[in-house]
N, CA, C, O and the ligand as a Tripos MOL2 file, in Angstrom:
@<TRIPOS>MOLECULE
protein
  297   295    75     0     0
PROTEIN
NO_CHARGES

@<TRIPOS>ATOM
      1 N         -13.7850    0.6640   14.0100 N.3       1 MET1
      2 CA        -13.3600    1.0760   12.6660 C.3       1 MET1
      3 C         -11.9060    1.5110   12.6940 C.2       1 MET1
      4 O         -11.4910    2.3260   13.5170 O.2       1 MET1
      5 N         -11.1480    0.9430   11.7710 N.am      2 ASP2
      6 CA         -9.7310    1.2560   11.6880 C.3       2 ASP2
      7 C          -9.5150    2.3960   10.7050 C.2       2 ASP2
      8 O          -9.8440    2.2750    9.5250 O.2       2 ASP2
      9 N          -8.9630    3.5010   11.1910 N.am      3 SER3
     10 CA         -8.8800    4.7100   10.3690 C.3       3 SER3
     11 C          -8.0080    4.5380    9.1270 C.2       3 SER3
     12 O          -8.2370    5.2120    8.1230 O.2       3 SER3
     13 N          -7.0110    3.6510    9.1740 N.am      4 ILE4
     14 CA         -6.1550    3.5450    7.9890 C.3       4 ILE4
     15 C          -6.8940    2.8920    6.8250 C.2       4 ILE4
     16 O          -6.4940    3.0390    5.6710 O.2       4 ILE4
     17 N          -7.9640    2.1770    7.1270 N.am      5 GLN5
     18 CA         -8.7260    1.5540    6.0360 C.3       5 GLN5
     19 C          -9.6360    2.5620    5.3370 C.2       5 GLN5
     20 O         -10.2540    2.2490    4.3200 O.2       5 GLN5
     21 N          -9.7130    3.7660    5.8850 N.am      6 GLU6
     22 CA        -10.5280    4.8050    5.2550 C.3       6 GLU6
     23 C          -9.7280    5.6530    4.2770 C.2       6 GLU6
     24 O         -10.2830    6.5150    3.5960 O.2       6 GLU6
     25 N          -8.4340    5.4090    4.2080 N.am      7 ILE7
     26 CA         -7.5840    6.1660    3.2890 C.3       7 ILE7
     27 C          -7.9390    5.7950    1.8490 C.2       7 ILE7
     28 O          -8.0530    4.6230    1.4920 O.2       7 ILE7
     29 N          -8.1060    6.8350    1.0430 N.am      8 GLU8
     30 CA         -8.5550    6.6040   -0.3270 C.3       8 GLU8
     31 C          -7.4230    6.0730   -1.2100 C.2       8 GLU8
     32 O          -6.3180    6.6160   -1.2250 O.2       8 GLU8
     33 N          -7.7240    5.0060   -1.9410 N.am      9 LEU9
     34 CA         -6.7460    4.4220   -2.8520 C.3       9 LEU9
     35 C          -7.2930    4.4370   -4.2680 C.2       9 LEU9
     36 O          -8.4520    4.0970   -4.5040 O.2       9 LEU9
     37 N          -6.4500    4.8340   -5.2000 N.am     10 GLN10
     38 CA         -6.8560    4.7800   -6.5930 C.3      10 GLN10
     39 C          -6.6390    3.3680   -7.1320 C.2      10 GLN10
     40 O          -6.0630    2.5130   -6.4590 O.2      10 GLN10
     41 N          -7.1090    3.1390   -8.3580 N.am     11 ASP11
     42 CA         -6.9180    1.8350   -8.9820 C.3      11 ASP11
     43 C          -5.4390    1.6070   -9.2740 C.2      11 ASP11
     44 O          -4.6500    2.5510   -9.3270 O.2      11 ASP11
     45 N          -5.0800    0.3550   -9.4590 N.am     12 CYS12
     46 CA         -3.6970   -0.0130   -9.7510 C.3      12 CYS12
     47 C          -3.1820    0.7540  -10.9700 C.2      12 CYS12
     48 O          -3.8320    0.7570  -12.0150 O.2      12 CYS12
     49 N          -2.0040    1.4130  -10.8430 N.am     13 PRO13
     50 CA         -1.4590    2.1780  -11.9690 C.3      13 PRO13
     51 C          -1.0010    1.2900  -13.1290 C.2      13 PRO13
     52 O          -0.8210    1.7770  -14.2450 O.2      13 PRO13
     53 N          -0.8140    0.0160  -12.8790 N.am     14 LEU14
     54 CA         -0.3320   -0.8850  -13.9310 C.3      14 LEU14
     55 C          -1.4650   -1.6190  -14.6240 C.2      14 LEU14
     56 O          -1.4690   -1.7250  -15.8510 O.2      14 LEU14
     57 N          -2.4230   -2.1270  -13.8700 N.am     15 CYS15
     58 CA         -3.4490   -2.9780  -14.4860 C.3      15 CYS15
     59 C          -4.8670   -2.4770  -14.2480 C.2      15 CYS15
     60 O          -5.8120   -3.0200  -14.8200 O.2      15 CYS15
     61 N          -5.0360   -1.4550  -13.4180 N.am     16 GLY16
     62 CA         -6.3710   -0.9320  -13.1590 C.3      16 GLY16
     63 C          -7.1650   -1.7140  -12.1260 C.2      16 GLY16
     64 O          -8.3450   -1.4430  -11.9040 O.2      16 GLY16
     65 N          -6.5130   -2.6870  -11.4930 N.am     17 GLY17
     66 CA         -7.1720   -3.4680  -10.4480 C.3      17 GLY17
     67 C          -7.3140   -2.6650   -9.1620 C.2      17 GLY17
     68 O          -6.8280   -1.5380   -9.0650 O.2      17 GLY17
     69 N          -7.9730   -3.2460   -8.1930 N.am     18 ALA18
     70 CA         -8.1950   -2.5680   -6.9240 C.3      18 ALA18
     71 C          -6.9760   -2.7010   -6.0220 C.2      18 ALA18
     72 O          -6.4480   -3.7980   -5.8430 O.2      18 ALA18
     73 N          -6.5360   -1.5980   -5.4630 N.am     19 GLY19
     74 CA         -5.4320   -1.6220   -4.5210 C.3      19 GLY19
     75 C          -5.9330   -1.9410   -3.1260 C.2      19 GLY19
     76 O          -7.0650   -1.6090   -2.7770 O.2      19 GLY19
     77 N          -5.0920   -2.5850   -2.3270 N.am     20 SER20
     78 CA         -5.4700   -2.9520   -0.9700 C.3      20 SER20
     79 C          -4.3720   -2.5350   -0.0060 C.2      20 SER20
     80 O          -3.2010   -2.8570   -0.2110 O.2      20 SER20
     81 N          -4.7490   -1.8210    1.0400 N.am     21 LEU21
     82 CA         -3.7820   -1.4180    2.0550 C.3      21 LEU21
     83 C          -3.5160   -2.6040    2.9800 C.2      21 LEU21
     84 O          -4.4340   -3.1440    3.5960 O.2      21 LEU21
     85 N          -2.2510   -2.9970    3.0670 N.am     22 GLU22
     86 CA         -1.8910   -4.1930    3.8190 C.3      22 GLU22
     87 C          -0.9650   -3.8440    4.9750 C.2      22 GLU22
     88 O          -0.1950   -2.8860    4.9100 O.2      22 GLU22
     89 N          -1.0570   -4.6500    6.0410 N.am     23 GLU23
     90 CA         -0.1060   -4.5320    7.1380 C.3      23 GLU23
     91 C           0.6140   -5.8550    7.2780 C.2      23 GLU23
     92 O           0.0230   -6.9200    7.0980 O.2      23 GLU23
     93 N           1.8960   -5.7830    7.6010 N.am     24 GLU24
     94 CA          2.6530   -7.0100    7.7380 C.3      24 GLU24
     95 C           3.3520   -7.0430    9.0810 C.2      24 GLU24
     96 O           4.1240   -6.1450    9.4190 O.2      24 GLU24
     97 N           3.0740   -8.0800    9.8370 N.am     25 GLY25
     98 CA          3.7800   -8.2870   11.0970 C.3      25 GLY25
     99 C           3.5550   -7.2210   12.1390 C.2      25 GLY25
    100 O           4.2530   -7.1940   13.1530 O.2      25 GLY25
    101 N           2.5880   -6.3310   11.9150 N.am     26 GLY26
    102 CA          2.3130   -5.2950   12.8890 C.3      26 GLY26
    103 C           3.3860   -4.2210   12.9530 C.2      26 GLY26
    104 O           3.4720   -3.4860   13.9370 O.2      26 GLY26
    105 N           4.2090   -4.1250   11.9040 N.am     27 TRP27
    106 CA          5.2640   -3.0950   11.9450 C.3      27 TRP27
    107 C           5.4310   -2.3450   10.6440 C.2      27 TRP27
    108 O           6.1800   -1.3690   10.5990 O.2      27 TRP27
    109 N           4.7630   -2.7620    9.5850 N.am     28 CYS28
    110 CA          4.8980   -2.0100    8.3440 C.3      28 CYS28
    111 C           3.6040   -2.0530    7.5310 C.2      28 CYS28
    112 O           2.7710   -2.9440    7.6950 O.2      28 CYS28
    113 N           3.4660   -1.0770    6.6650 N.am     29 VAL29
    114 CA          2.2880   -0.9800    5.8040 C.3      29 VAL29
    115 C           2.7240   -0.7870    4.3520 C.2      29 VAL29
    116 O           3.7910   -0.2370    4.0780 O.2      29 VAL29
    117 N           1.8860   -1.2440    3.4330 N.am     30 TYR30
    118 CA          2.1280   -1.0380    2.0120 C.3      30 TYR30
    119 C           0.8110   -1.2480    1.2810 C.2      30 TYR30
    120 O          -0.1610   -1.7360    1.8590 O.2      30 TYR30
    121 N           0.7870   -0.8740   -0.0010 N.am     31 VAL31
    122 CA         -0.4010   -1.0890   -0.8190 C.3      31 VAL31
    123 C          -0.0600   -2.1310   -1.8730 C.2      31 VAL31
    124 O           0.9910   -2.0630   -2.5090 O.2      31 VAL31
    125 N          -0.9570   -3.0940   -2.0520 N.am     32 GLN32
    126 CA         -0.7190   -4.1560   -3.0190 C.3      32 GLN32
    127 C          -1.9150   -4.3330   -3.9390 C.2      32 GLN32
    128 O          -3.0630   -4.1340   -3.5410 O.2      32 GLN32
    129 N          -1.6190   -4.7130   -5.1860 N.am     33 CYS33
    130 CA         -2.6660   -5.0830   -6.1360 C.3      33 CYS33
    131 C          -2.6970   -6.6040   -6.2290 C.2      33 CYS33
    132 O          -1.6730   -7.2380   -6.4840 O.2      33 CYS33
    133 N          -3.8740   -7.1850   -6.0230 N.am     34 TYR34
    134 CA         -3.9660   -8.6430   -6.0800 C.3      34 TYR34
    135 C          -4.0740   -9.1560   -7.5100 C.2      34 TYR34
    136 O          -3.9220  -10.3520   -7.7610 O.2      34 TYR34
    137 N          -4.3350   -8.2520   -8.4430 N.am     35 ASP35
    138 CA         -4.4730   -8.6880   -9.8300 C.3      35 ASP35
    139 C          -3.1150   -8.9190  -10.4910 C.2      35 ASP35
    140 O          -2.9010   -9.9530  -11.1230 O.2      35 ASP35
    141 N          -2.1940   -7.9570  -10.3490 N.am     36 CYS36
    142 CA         -0.8980   -8.0980  -11.0250 C.3      36 CYS36
    143 C           0.2530   -8.2880  -10.0430 C.2      36 CYS36
    144 O           1.3640   -8.6140  -10.4610 O.2      36 CYS36
    145 N           0.0140   -8.0930   -8.7530 N.am     37 GLY37
    146 CA          1.0480   -8.3600   -7.7530 C.3      37 GLY37
    147 C           1.9800   -7.2030   -7.4640 C.2      37 GLY37
    148 O           2.8890   -7.3390   -6.6460 O.2      37 GLY37
    149 N           1.7770   -6.0580   -8.1180 N.am     38 CYS38
    150 CA          2.6560   -4.9300   -7.8300 C.3      38 CYS38
    151 C           2.3170   -4.3560   -6.4560 C.2      38 CYS38
    152 O           1.2230   -4.5680   -5.9310 O.2      38 CYS38
    153 N           3.2680   -3.6320   -5.8890 N.am     39 HIS39
    154 CA          3.0610   -3.0860   -4.5480 C.3      39 HIS39
    155 C           3.9730   -1.8940   -4.3280 C.2      39 HIS39
    156 O           4.9360   -1.6870   -5.0670 O.2      39 HIS39
    157 N           3.6600   -1.1170   -3.3090 N.am     40 THR40
    158 CA          4.5270   -0.0040   -2.9370 C.3      40 THR40
    159 C           5.6010   -0.5230   -1.9860 C.2      40 THR40
    160 O           5.4890   -1.6280   -1.4550 O.2      40 THR40
    161 N           6.6360    0.2780   -1.7750 N.am     41 ALA41
    162 CA          7.6440   -0.0650   -0.7780 C.3      41 ALA41
    163 C           6.9890   -0.0850    0.6000 C.2      41 ALA41
    164 O           6.1620    0.7730    0.9090 O.2      41 ALA41
    165 N           7.3550   -1.0520    1.4200 N.am     42 ALA42
    166 CA          6.8040   -1.1430    2.7690 C.3      42 ALA42
    167 C           7.4220   -0.0710    3.6570 C.2      42 ALA42
    168 O           8.6330    0.1480    3.6320 O.2      42 ALA42
    169 N           6.5840    0.5890    4.4370 N.am     43 LEU43
    170 CA          7.0510    1.6170    5.3660 C.3      43 LEU43
    171 C           6.8410    1.1220    6.7910 C.2      43 LEU43
    172 O           5.7380    0.7180    7.1620 O.2      43 LEU43
    173 N           7.8990    1.1580    7.5810 N.am     44 SER44
    174 CA          7.7960    0.6560    8.9450 C.3      44 SER44
    175 C           7.3830    1.7600    9.9050 C.2      44 SER44
    176 O           7.6030    2.9430    9.6440 O.2      44 SER44
    177 N           6.7820    1.3580   11.0190 N.am     45 TYR45
    178 CA          6.3550    2.3240   12.0280 C.3      45 TYR45
    179 C           6.5790    1.7570   13.4200 C.2      45 TYR45
    180 O           6.7430    0.5500   13.6030 O.2      45 TYR45
    181 N           6.5810    2.6560   14.3980 N.am     46 ASN46
    182 CA          6.7910    2.2430   15.7880 C.3      46 ASN46
    183 C           5.6250    2.5860   16.6950 C.2      46 ASN46
    184 O           5.4400    1.9490   17.7320 O.2      46 ASN46
    185 N           4.8380    3.5800   16.3210 N.am     47 THR47
    186 CA          3.7510    4.0350   17.1800 C.3      47 THR47
    187 C           2.4600    4.0930   16.3680 C.2      47 THR47
    188 O           2.5080    4.0970   15.1380 O.2      47 THR47
    189 N           1.3050    4.1390   17.0370 N.am     48 PRO48
    190 CA          0.0270    4.2620   16.3250 C.3      48 PRO48
    191 C          -0.0360    5.5140   15.4580 C.2      48 PRO48
    192 O          -0.6290    5.4910   14.3790 O.2      48 PRO48
    193 N           0.5720    6.6110   15.9210 N.am     49 GLU49
    194 CA          0.5920    7.8380   15.1380 C.3      49 GLU49
    195 C           1.3980    7.6460   13.8590 C.2      49 GLU49
    196 O           0.9870    8.0570   12.7750 O.2      49 GLU49
    197 N           2.5630    7.0070   14.0160 N.am     50 GLU50
    198 CA          3.4100    6.7320   12.8560 C.3      50 GLU50
    199 C           2.7160    5.7740   11.8870 C.2      50 GLU50
    200 O           2.8660    5.8940   10.6710 O.2      50 GLU50
    201 N           1.9680    4.8380   12.4290 N.am     51 ARG51
    202 CA          1.2590    3.8620   11.6010 C.3      51 ARG51
    203 C           0.3000    4.5750   10.6590 C.2      51 ARG51
    204 O           0.2450    4.2660    9.4690 O.2      51 ARG51
    205 N          -0.4480    5.5200   11.1870 N.am     52 LEU52
    206 CA         -1.3890    6.2800   10.3650 C.3      52 LEU52
    207 C          -0.6450    7.1410    9.3450 C.2      52 LEU52
    208 O          -1.0380    7.2300    8.1820 O.2      52 LEU52
    209 N           0.4300    7.7690    9.8000 N.am     53 GLU53
    210 CA          1.2320    8.6100    8.9120 C.3      53 GLU53
    211 C           1.8340    7.7870    7.7710 C.2      53 GLU53
    212 O           1.7930    8.2130    6.6170 O.2      53 GLU53
    213 N           2.3870    6.6210    8.0780 N.am     54 MET54
    214 CA          3.0090    5.7740    7.0660 C.3      54 MET54
    215 C           1.9530    5.1960    6.1150 C.2      54 MET54
    216 O           2.2070    5.0300    4.9230 O.2      54 MET54
    217 N           0.7760    4.8940    6.6510 N.am     55 ALA55
    218 CA         -0.3060    4.3910    5.8020 C.3      55 ALA55
    219 C          -0.7140    5.4650    4.7990 C.2      55 ALA55
    220 O          -0.9440    5.1750    3.6250 O.2      55 ALA55
    221 N          -0.8030    6.7150    5.2730 N.am     56 ARG56
    222 CA         -1.1390    7.8190    4.3690 C.3      56 ARG56
    223 C          -0.0460    7.9920    3.3170 C.2      56 ARG56
    224 O          -0.3250    8.2310    2.1420 O.2      56 ARG56
    225 N           1.1990    7.8680    3.7640 N.am     57 ARG57
    226 CA          2.3210    8.0950    2.8590 C.3      57 ARG57
    227 C           2.4020    7.0090    1.7820 C.2      57 ARG57
    228 O           2.6390    7.3030    0.6100 O.2      57 ARG57
    229 N           2.2020    5.7510    2.1910 N.am     58 THR58
    230 CA          2.2960    4.6720    1.2100 C.3      58 THR58
    231 C           1.1030    4.7180    0.2520 C.2      58 THR58
    232 O           1.2270    4.3420   -0.9140 O.2      58 THR58
    233 N          -0.0580    5.1810    0.7450 N.am     59 ALA59
    234 CA         -1.2160    5.3500   -0.1270 C.3      59 ALA59
    235 C          -0.9560    6.4470   -1.1570 C.2      59 ALA59
    236 O          -1.3550    6.3290   -2.3150 O.2      59 ALA59
    237 N          -0.2830    7.5140   -0.7230 N.am     60 GLN60
    238 CA          0.0460    8.6050   -1.6410 C.3      60 GLN60
    239 C           1.0200    8.1140   -2.7090 C.2      60 GLN60
    240 O           0.8840    8.4620   -3.8810 O.2      60 GLN60
    241 N           1.9940    7.3110   -2.3080 N.am     61 THR61
    242 CA          2.9470    6.7320   -3.2560 C.3      61 THR61
    243 C           2.2160    5.8930   -4.3020 C.2      61 THR61
    244 O           2.5000    5.9690   -5.4980 O.2      61 THR61
    245 N           1.2740    5.0980   -3.8210 N.am     62 TRP62
    246 CA          0.4430    4.2730   -4.7130 C.3      62 TRP62
    247 C          -0.3350    5.1530   -5.6850 C.2      62 TRP62
    248 O          -0.3540    4.9030   -6.8900 O.2      62 TRP62
    249 N          -0.9700    6.1800   -5.1460 N.am     63 ASN63
    250 CA         -1.8040    7.0490   -5.9750 C.3      63 ASN63
    251 C          -0.9920    7.8110   -7.0220 C.2      63 ASN63
    252 O          -1.5330    8.2370   -8.0420 O.2      63 ASN63
    253 N           0.3090    7.9820   -6.7680 N.am     64 LEU64
    254 CA          1.1890    8.6240   -7.7330 C.3      64 LEU64
    255 C           1.7330    7.6210   -8.7530 C.2      64 LEU64
    256 O           2.4150    8.0060   -9.7030 O.2      64 LEU64
    257 N           1.4360    6.3520   -8.5570 N.am     65 GLY65
    258 CA          1.8650    5.3200   -9.5030 C.3      65 GLY65
    259 C           3.2780    4.8140   -9.2740 C.2      65 GLY65
    260 O           3.8540    4.1580  -10.1430 O.2      65 GLY65
    261 N           3.8450    5.1160   -8.0970 N.am     66 LYS66
    262 CA          5.2080    4.6510   -7.8060 C.3      66 LYS66
    263 C           5.1430    3.2730   -7.1470 C.2      66 LYS66
    264 O           5.1370    3.1520   -5.9220 O.2      66 LYS66
    265 N           5.0940    2.2510   -7.9790 N.am     67 VAL67
    266 CA          4.9450    0.8960   -7.4690 C.3      67 VAL67
    267 C           6.1040    0.0040   -7.9390 C.2      67 VAL67
    268 O           6.8120    0.3150   -8.8970 O.2      67 VAL67
    269 N           6.2610   -1.0940   -7.2370 N.am     68 ILE68
    270 CA          7.2800   -2.0840   -7.5740 C.3      68 ILE68
    271 C           6.5700   -3.2710   -8.2210 C.2      68 ILE68
    272 O           5.6350   -3.8350   -7.6520 O.2      68 ILE68
    273 N           7.0180   -3.6340   -9.3980 N.am     69 TYR69
    274 CA          6.4140   -4.7820  -10.0660 C.3      69 TYR69
    275 C           7.3780   -5.9660   -9.9710 C.2      69 TYR69
    276 O           8.4940   -5.9050  -10.4870 O.2      69 TYR69
    277 N           6.9470   -7.0350   -9.3160 N.am     70 PRO70
    278 CA          7.8670   -8.1560   -9.0640 C.3      70 PRO70
    279 C           8.2140   -8.9320  -10.3200 C.2      70 PRO70
    280 O           9.1700   -9.7070  -10.3210 O.2      70 PRO70
    281 N           7.4570   -8.7400  -11.3840 N.am     71 GLY71
    282 CA          7.7580   -9.4510  -12.6210 C.3      71 GLY71
    283 C           6.9800  -10.7460  -12.7410 C.2      71 GLY71
    284 O           6.4860  -11.2690  -11.7420 O.2      71 GLY71
    285 N           6.8660  -11.2690  -13.9530 N.am     72 PRO72
    286 CA          6.1100  -12.4900  -14.1790 C.3      72 PRO72
    287 C           6.7380  -13.6780  -13.4800 C.2      72 PRO72
    288 O           7.9610  -13.7860  -13.3980 O.2      72 PRO72
    289 N           5.9040  -14.5610  -12.9790 N.am     73 GLY73
    290 CA          6.3930  -15.7770  -12.3660 C.3      73 GLY73
    291 C           6.7580  -15.6260  -10.9120 C.2      73 GLY73
    292 O           7.1740  -16.5960  -10.2780 O.2      73 GLY73
    293 N           6.6140  -14.4440  -10.3670 N.am     74 ASP74
    294 CA          6.9510  -14.2760   -8.9510 C.3      74 ASP74
    295 C           5.7200  -14.4810   -8.0970 C.2      74 ASP74
    296 O           5.7950  -14.3830   -6.8720 O.2      74 ASP74
    297 ZN         -2.3080   -4.3250  -10.7320 Zn       75 ZN75
@<TRIPOS>BOND
     1     1     2 1
     2     2     3 1
     3     3     4 2
     4     3     5 am
     5     5     6 1
     6     6     7 1
     7     7     8 2
     8     7     9 am
     9     9    10 1
    10    10    11 1
    11    11    12 2
    12    11    13 am
    13    13    14 1
    14    14    15 1
    15    15    16 2
    16    15    17 am
    17    17    18 1
    18    18    19 1
    19    19    20 2
    20    19    21 am
    21    21    22 1
    22    22    23 1
    23    23    24 2
    24    23    25 am
    25    25    26 1
    26    26    27 1
    27    27    28 2
    28    27    29 am
    29    29    30 1
    30    30    31 1
    31    31    32 2
    32    31    33 am
    33    33    34 1
    34    34    35 1
    35    35    36 2
    36    35    37 am
    37    37    38 1
    38    38    39 1
    39    39    40 2
    40    39    41 am
    41    41    42 1
    42    42    43 1
    43    43    44 2
    44    43    45 am
    45    45    46 1
    46    46    47 1
    47    47    48 2
    48    47    49 am
    49    49    50 1
    50    50    51 1
    51    51    52 2
    52    51    53 am
    53    53    54 1
    54    54    55 1
    55    55    56 2
    56    55    57 am
    57    57    58 1
    58    58    59 1
    59    59    60 2
    60    59    61 am
    61    61    62 1
    62    62    63 1
    63    63    64 2
    64    63    65 am
    65    65    66 1
    66    66    67 1
    67    67    68 2
    68    67    69 am
    69    69    70 1
    70    70    71 1
    71    71    72 2
    72    71    73 am
    73    73    74 1
    74    74    75 1
    75    75    76 2
    76    75    77 am
    77    77    78 1
    78    78    79 1
    79    79    80 2
    80    79    81 am
    81    81    82 1
    82    82    83 1
    83    83    84 2
    84    83    85 am
    85    85    86 1
    86    86    87 1
    87    87    88 2
    88    87    89 am
    89    89    90 1
    90    90    91 1
    91    91    92 2
    92    91    93 am
    93    93    94 1
    94    94    95 1
    95    95    96 2
    96    95    97 am
    97    97    98 1
    98    98    99 1
    99    99   100 2
   100    99   101 am
   101   101   102 1
   102   102   103 1
   103   103   104 2
   104   103   105 am
   105   105   106 1
   106   106   107 1
   107   107   108 2
   108   107   109 am
   109   109   110 1
   110   110   111 1
   111   111   112 2
   112   111   113 am
   113   113   114 1
   114   114   115 1
   115   115   116 2
   116   115   117 am
   117   117   118 1
   118   118   119 1
   119   119   120 2
   120   119   121 am
   121   121   122 1
   122   122   123 1
   123   123   124 2
   124   123   125 am
   125   125   126 1
   126   126   127 1
   127   127   128 2
   128   127   129 am
   129   129   130 1
   130   130   131 1
   131   131   132 2
   132   131   133 am
   133   133   134 1
   134   134   135 1
   135   135   136 2
   136   135   137 am
   137   137   138 1
   138   138   139 1
   139   139   140 2
   140   139   141 am
   141   141   142 1
   142   142   143 1
   143   143   144 2
   144   143   145 am
   145   145   146 1
   146   146   147 1
   147   147   148 2
   148   147   149 am
   149   149   150 1
   150   150   151 1
   151   151   152 2
   152   151   153 am
   153   153   154 1
   154   154   155 1
   155   155   156 2
   156   155   157 am
   157   157   158 1
   158   158   159 1
   159   159   160 2
   160   159   161 am
   161   161   162 1
   162   162   163 1
   163   163   164 2
   164   163   165 am
   165   165   166 1
   166   166   167 1
   167   167   168 2
   168   167   169 am
   169   169   170 1
   170   170   171 1
   171   171   172 2
   172   171   173 am
   173   173   174 1
   174   174   175 1
   175   175   176 2
   176   175   177 am
   177   177   178 1
   178   178   179 1
   179   179   180 2
   180   179   181 am
   181   181   182 1
   182   182   183 1
   183   183   184 2
   184   183   185 am
   185   185   186 1
   186   186   187 1
   187   187   188 2
   188   187   189 am
   189   189   190 1
   190   190   191 1
   191   191   192 2
   192   191   193 am
   193   193   194 1
   194   194   195 1
   195   195   196 2
   196   195   197 am
   197   197   198 1
   198   198   199 1
   199   199   200 2
   200   199   201 am
   201   201   202 1
   202   202   203 1
   203   203   204 2
   204   203   205 am
   205   205   206 1
   206   206   207 1
   207   207   208 2
   208   207   209 am
   209   209   210 1
   210   210   211 1
   211   211   212 2
   212   211   213 am
   213   213   214 1
   214   214   215 1
   215   215   216 2
   216   215   217 am
   217   217   218 1
   218   218   219 1
   219   219   220 2
   220   219   221 am
   221   221   222 1
   222   222   223 1
   223   223   224 2
   224   223   225 am
   225   225   226 1
   226   226   227 1
   227   227   228 2
   228   227   229 am
   229   229   230 1
   230   230   231 1
   231   231   232 2
   232   231   233 am
   233   233   234 1
   234   234   235 1
   235   235   236 2
   236   235   237 am
   237   237   238 1
   238   238   239 1
   239   239   240 2
   240   239   241 am
   241   241   242 1
   242   242   243 1
   243   243   244 2
   244   243   245 am
   245   245   246 1
   246   246   247 1
   247   247   248 2
   248   247   249 am
   249   249   250 1
   250   250   251 1
   251   251   252 2
   252   251   253 am
   253   253   254 1
   254   254   255 1
   255   255   256 2
   256   255   257 am
   257   257   258 1
   258   258   259 1
   259   259   260 2
   260   259   261 am
   261   261   262 1
   262   262   263 1
   263   263   264 2
   264   263   265 am
   265   265   266 1
   266   266   267 1
   267   267   268 2
   268   267   269 am
   269   269   270 1
   270   270   271 1
   271   271   272 2
   272   271   273 am
   273   273   274 1
   274   274   275 1
   275   275   276 2
   276   275   277 am
   277   277   278 1
   278   278   279 1
   279   279   280 2
   280   279   281 am
   281   281   282 1
   282   282   283 1
   283   283   284 2
   284   283   285 am
   285   285   286 1
   286   286   287 1
   287   287   288 2
   288   287   289 am
   289   289   290 1
   290   290   291 1
   291   291   292 2
   292   291   293 am
   293   293   294 1
   294   294   295 1
   295   295   296 2
@<TRIPOS>SUBSTRUCTURE
     1 MET1         2 RESIDUE 1 A MET
     2 ASP2         6 RESIDUE 1 A ASP
     3 SER3        10 RESIDUE 1 A SER
     4 ILE4        14 RESIDUE 1 A ILE
     5 GLN5        18 RESIDUE 1 A GLN
     6 GLU6        22 RESIDUE 1 A GLU
     7 ILE7        26 RESIDUE 1 A ILE
     8 GLU8        30 RESIDUE 1 A GLU
     9 LEU9        34 RESIDUE 1 A LEU
    10 GLN10       38 RESIDUE 1 A GLN
    11 ASP11       42 RESIDUE 1 A ASP
    12 CYS12       46 RESIDUE 1 A CYS
    13 PRO13       50 RESIDUE 1 A PRO
    14 LEU14       54 RESIDUE 1 A LEU
    15 CYS15       58 RESIDUE 1 A CYS
    16 GLY16       62 RESIDUE 1 A GLY
    17 GLY17       66 RESIDUE 1 A GLY
    18 ALA18       70 RESIDUE 1 A ALA
    19 GLY19       74 RESIDUE 1 A GLY
    20 SER20       78 RESIDUE 1 A SER
    21 LEU21       82 RESIDUE 1 A LEU
    22 GLU22       86 RESIDUE 1 A GLU
    23 GLU23       90 RESIDUE 1 A GLU
    24 GLU24       94 RESIDUE 1 A GLU
    25 GLY25       98 RESIDUE 1 A GLY
    26 GLY26      102 RESIDUE 1 A GLY
    27 TRP27      106 RESIDUE 1 A TRP
    28 CYS28      110 RESIDUE 1 A CYS
    29 VAL29      114 RESIDUE 1 A VAL
    30 TYR30      118 RESIDUE 1 A TYR
    31 VAL31      122 RESIDUE 1 A VAL
    32 GLN32      126 RESIDUE 1 A GLN
    33 CYS33      130 RESIDUE 1 A CYS
    34 TYR34      134 RESIDUE 1 A TYR
    35 ASP35      138 RESIDUE 1 A ASP
    36 CYS36      142 RESIDUE 1 A CYS
    37 GLY37      146 RESIDUE 1 A GLY
    38 CYS38      150 RESIDUE 1 A CYS
    39 HIS39      154 RESIDUE 1 A HIS
    40 THR40      158 RESIDUE 1 A THR
    41 ALA41      162 RESIDUE 1 A ALA
    42 ALA42      166 RESIDUE 1 A ALA
    43 LEU43      170 RESIDUE 1 A LEU
    44 SER44      174 RESIDUE 1 A SER
    45 TYR45      178 RESIDUE 1 A TYR
    46 ASN46      182 RESIDUE 1 A ASN
    47 THR47      186 RESIDUE 1 A THR
    48 PRO48      190 RESIDUE 1 A PRO
    49 GLU49      194 RESIDUE 1 A GLU
    50 GLU50      198 RESIDUE 1 A GLU
    51 ARG51      202 RESIDUE 1 A ARG
    52 LEU52      206 RESIDUE 1 A LEU
    53 GLU53      210 RESIDUE 1 A GLU
    54 MET54      214 RESIDUE 1 A MET
    55 ALA55      218 RESIDUE 1 A ALA
    56 ARG56      222 RESIDUE 1 A ARG
    57 ARG57      226 RESIDUE 1 A ARG
    58 THR58      230 RESIDUE 1 A THR
    59 ALA59      234 RESIDUE 1 A ALA
    60 GLN60      238 RESIDUE 1 A GLN
    61 THR61      242 RESIDUE 1 A THR
    62 TRP62      246 RESIDUE 1 A TRP
    63 ASN63      250 RESIDUE 1 A ASN
    64 LEU64      254 RESIDUE 1 A LEU
    65 GLY65      258 RESIDUE 1 A GLY
    66 LYS66      262 RESIDUE 1 A LYS
    67 VAL67      266 RESIDUE 1 A VAL
    68 ILE68      270 RESIDUE 1 A ILE
    69 TYR69      274 RESIDUE 1 A TYR
    70 PRO70      278 RESIDUE 1 A PRO
    71 GLY71      282 RESIDUE 1 A GLY
    72 PRO72      286 RESIDUE 1 A PRO
    73 GLY73      290 RESIDUE 1 A GLY
    74 ASP74      294 RESIDUE 1 A ASP
    75 ZN75       297 GROUP 0 **** ****
């Protein structure tokens, strides 16, 4: 069981869809909505401890509604 997947995420602040905690390239984490495509800023990490910390931080950003919307057609 991966502990970062247990972090609680609220629904998408823009469309109410389900948020998903994503990892990219094994060095950064962010939360993305698959319904409207908005996402939080990606946070990079270097260690397993930092990975958990950054996952918590990006989830908190998501839960506060601070997301980036790429716009229609992207
Ligand atoms: Zn959305």
